[in-house]
C-alpha positions in Angstrom: 0.0 0.0 0.0 2.8 2.4 0.9 4.6 1.6 -2.4 1.4 2.4 -4.3 1.0 5.7 -2.4 4.6 6.7 -3.0 4.2 5.9 -6.7 1.0 8.0 -7.0 2.7 10.9 -5.1 5.7 10.9 -7.4 3.5 10.7 -10.5 1.4 13.6 -9.3 4.5 15.6 -8.5 5.9 15.0 -11.9 2.7 16.1 -13.6 2.6 19.3 -11.5 6.2 20.2 -12.2 5.8 19.5 -15.9 2.8 21.9 -16.2 3.8 25.0 -18.0 3.4 28.5 -16.6 1.7 31.1 -19.0 5.1 32.8 -19.5 6.6 29.5 -20.8 4.6 29.9 -24.0 6.3 33.2 -24.8 10.0 32.3 -24.4 11.4 34.6 -27.1 13.9 37.4 -26.0 12.2 40.7 -25.6 13.2 44.3 -25.9 13.5 45.9 -22.5 11.5 49.1 -21.8 11.8 51.6 -19.0 8.9 54.1 -18.7 9.8 57.2 -16.8 6.7 59.1 -15.8 7.5 62.7 -15.2 5.8 65.9 -14.0 6.2 68.7 -16.6 9.3 70.6 -15.7 8.1 73.8 -17.3 4.6 73.7 -15.7 2.3 74.4 -18.6 -0.5 73.4 -16.3 -2.5 71.8 -19.1 -3.4 68.7 -17.1 -6.3 68.2 -14.7 -4.1 68.7 -11.7 -2.7 72.3 -11.7 0.5 73.0 -9.6 0.2 76.2 -7.7 3.1 78.7 -8.2 4.3 78.2 -4.6 4.6 74.4 -5.2 6.6 74.7 -8.4 10.4 74.1 -8.5 12.8 75.7 -10.9 14.9 72.9 -12.5 17.5 75.5 -13.6 18.2 76.7 -10.1 21.6 75.5 -8.7 20.1 73.1 -6.1 17.4 71.6 -8.3 19.8 71.4 -11.3 22.0 69.1 -9.2 19.0 66.9 -8.4 18.2 66.7 -12.1 21.8 65.6 -12.8 21.4 62.9 -10.2 18.1 61.8 -11.9 19.8 61.7 -15.3 22.7 59.7 -14.0 20.2 57.2 -12.4 18.2 56.8 -15.6 21.4 56.3 -17.6 22.0 53.1 -15.6 19.3 51.6 -17.9 21.7 52.1 -20.8 19.0 52.9 -23.4 19.5 52.3 -27.0 16.4 54.2 -28.1 14.5 57.1 -26.5 10.8 57.8 -27.1 9.2 61.1 -25.9 5.8 62.6 -25.5 6.0 64.9 -28.5 4.2 65.3 -31.8 6.1 64.6 -35.0 5.7 68.3 -35.8 7.8 69.2 -32.7 10.8 68.3 -34.8 12.6 66.5 -32.0 15.6 65.4 -34.0 16.3 68.8 -35.4 16.1 70.1 -31.8 18.3 67.3 -30.6 20.9 68.3 -33.2 20.8 71.9 -32.1 20.9 70.9 -28.5 24.1 69.1 -29.1 25.4 72.3 -30.7 24.8 74.1 -27.4 21.2 75.5 -27.8 18.2 75.1 -25.5 20.3 74.8 -22.3 17.9 77.3 -20.7 14.8 75.2 -21.5 13.1 73.6 -18.5 11.0 71.1 -20.5 11.8 67.5 -19.4 12.3 66.6 -23.1 15.4 68.8 -23.0 16.4 68.3 -19.4 16.1 64.5 -19.5 15.7 63.0 -23.0 18.1 65.2 -25.0 20.6 65.3 -22.2 20.6 61.5 -21.9 20.8 61.2 -25.7 23.8 63.5 -25.9 25.6 61.9 -23.0 25.0 58.4 -24.5 25.8 59.4 -28.1 22.3 58.7 -29.4 21.3 60.7 -32.4 17.5 60.1 -32.6 14.5 60.7 -30.5 11.1 59.0 -31.3 8.1 61.2 -31.0 5.1 59.1 -29.9 2.3 61.5 -28.9 -1.0 60.9 -30.6 -4.5 62.2 -30.8 -7.5 60.0 -30.1 -10.3 58.4 -32.1 -12.6 61.0 -30.5 -10.5 63.7 -32.1 -10.9 62.0 -35.5 -14.6 61.5 -35.1 -15.1 65.1 -34.1 -13.1 66.3 -37.2 -15.2 64.1 -39.4 -18.6 64.7 -38.0 -18.1 68.1 -36.2 -18.1 68.5 -32.5 -20.5 71.4 -32.3 -22.9 70.1 -34.9 -23.2 66.6 -33.5 -25.7 66.3 -30.7 -24.4 62.9 -29.9 -20.8 64.1 -29.1 -22.1 67.2 -27.5 -24.3 65.3 -25.0 -21.7 62.6 -24.4 -18.9 65.1 -23.5 -21.1 67.4 -21.5 -19.4 68.1 -18.1 -16.5 65.8 -18.9 -13.6 68.1 -17.8 -11.6 66.0 -15.3 -12.8 68.3 -12.5 -15.1 66.9 -9.8 -15.8 67.5 -6.2 -17.0 64.1 -5.0 -15.3 62.6 -2.0 -13.0 60.3 -4.0 -11.9 63.2 -6.3 -11.1 65.3 -3.2 -8.9 62.4 -1.9 -7.1 62.5 -5.3 -6.6 66.2 -5.0 -4.8 65.6 -1.7 -2.9 62.6 -3.2 -1.6 64.6 -6.2 -0.7 67.6 -4.0 1.3 65.4 -1.7 3.4 64.4 -4.8 4.8 67.9 -5.4 8.6 68.0 -5.5 8.8 70.2 -2.4 7.6 67.3 -0.3 10.6 65.1 -1.2 14.2 65.0 -0.3 15.2 65.1 -4.0 13.8 64.9 -7.5 15.1 61.3 -7.8 13.2 60.3 -4.6 10.1 61.9 -6.1 10.6 59.9 -9.4 11.1 56.6 -7.5 7.8 57.3 -5.7 5.7 58.4 -8.6 7.0 55.6 -10.9 6.2 52.9 -8.4 3.6 50.2 -9.1 1.4 51.3 -6.3 1.5 55.0 -7.3 0.6 54.1 -10.9 -2.2 51.9 -9.8 -3.9 54.7 -7.8 -3.0 57.3 -10.5 -4.8 55.3 -13.1 -7.7 54.9 -10.6 -8.2 58.7 -10.8 -9.6 58.2 -14.3 -12.1 55.6 -13.0 -13.7 58.1 -10.6 -15.1 61.6 -10.9 -16.2 62.2 -14.5 -16.0 58.5 -15.3 -19.3 58.2 -13.4 -21.1 60.8 -15.6 -24.5 59.5 -16.4 -24.9 55.9 -17.4 -22.1 55.3 -19.8 -21.0 58.8 -21.0 -18.0 59.0 -18.7 -16.9 55.5 -19.6 -17.3 56.1 -23.3 -15.3 59.4 -23.0 -12.5 57.6 -21.2 -12.4 54.9 -23.9 -12.6 57.2 -26.9 -10.3 60.0 -25.6 -7.8 59.2 -22.9 -7.4 55.5 -23.1 -7.4 55.5 -26.9 -4.7 58.2 -27.0 -2.5 56.0 -24.8 -3.2 52.9 -26.9 -2.1 54.9 -30.0 1.1 56.0 -28.1 1.8 52.4 -27.3 1.3 51.5 -31.0 3.7 54.2 -32.0 6.3 52.7 -29.7 5.7 49.3 -31.3 6.4 50.9 -34.7 9.8 52.0 -33.6 12.4 49.8 -35.4 13.6 47.5 -32.6 15.2 44.2 -31.8 15.2 42.0 -28.7 18.6 43.6 -27.9 17.1 47.1 -27.6 16.5 49.0 -24.4 13.8 51.5 -25.0 13.5 54.5 -22.7 10.0 56.2 -22.7 9.7 59.6 -21.1 6.1 60.9 -20.8 3.8 62.6 -18.4 3.1 60.3 -15.5 -0.6 60.0 -16.3 0.5 58.3 -19.5 3.0 56.2 -17.6 0.2 54.7 -15.5 -1.6 53.4 -18.6 1.6 52.4 -20.4 2.6 50.3 -17.4 -0.6 48.2 -18.0 0.1 47.9 -21.7 3.8 47.0 -21.4 3.4 44.5 -18.6 0.6 42.7 -20.5 2.4 42.7 -23.8 4.5 39.5 -24.7 6.7 41.7 -26.8 8.4 43.6 -24.0 10.3 43.2 -20.7 9.1 46.0 -18.4 11.8 47.3 -16.1 10.8 48.8 -12.8 12.2 52.3 -12.3 13.3 51.5 -8.8 15.3 48.4 -9.9 18.1 50.3 -11.7 21.6 49.6 -10.4 
């Protein structure tokens, strides 16, 4: 009897150990990607969360400039072979990069200069990939007209990312606590705001407030506008010529980073690198 039980035990153990994990079905080498979610260094205040003047930092001031240097040195540990940025093709990133290498734009606070171009220059990379995109809602409004279409007008009514419900008030406090002045350094802030938990709650902001407008209008607006825009940005990254040996650095606003984390970690084409893991 004992012999039979031992035989059954070993057979069962062999079956369990031989069962494949989902990842075993996707064994091919993958390009590594590091998404660096950033606040906008020049504070255009075009996002839902506006940073008050007293909470803003000047990345060109001596103290903060040193912190930006530490952040750049940290990101360089990833050793990127390609850099993608939140910019439209018409921004002419590569012409600006050429001019940056010639000494221009040193007084620009924009993170595309302070981070992306600086890293590209220091690592001898000659190209930046502009990945920003519009949404299918933009396309539909161009085709059918925003003001003339009662359908779009009704769906988008009151959808402005501004709400005063209890959860939205919690998010206001959450985002205000993430201002640079509340951290020892810019690098410490970036490690905090690029963490898995932060991205989880940041994306949750889009599932509250205006998401709950009427029966489905908020959900449809999120899908047609914000989520679709990020899907297109992800597709633009997929269209970058790349190989499994590539290490792709993506620098974008942190609202985008929270969605891109979901897309990259779900895609079998990429190996997502946690920001805090760089050594």
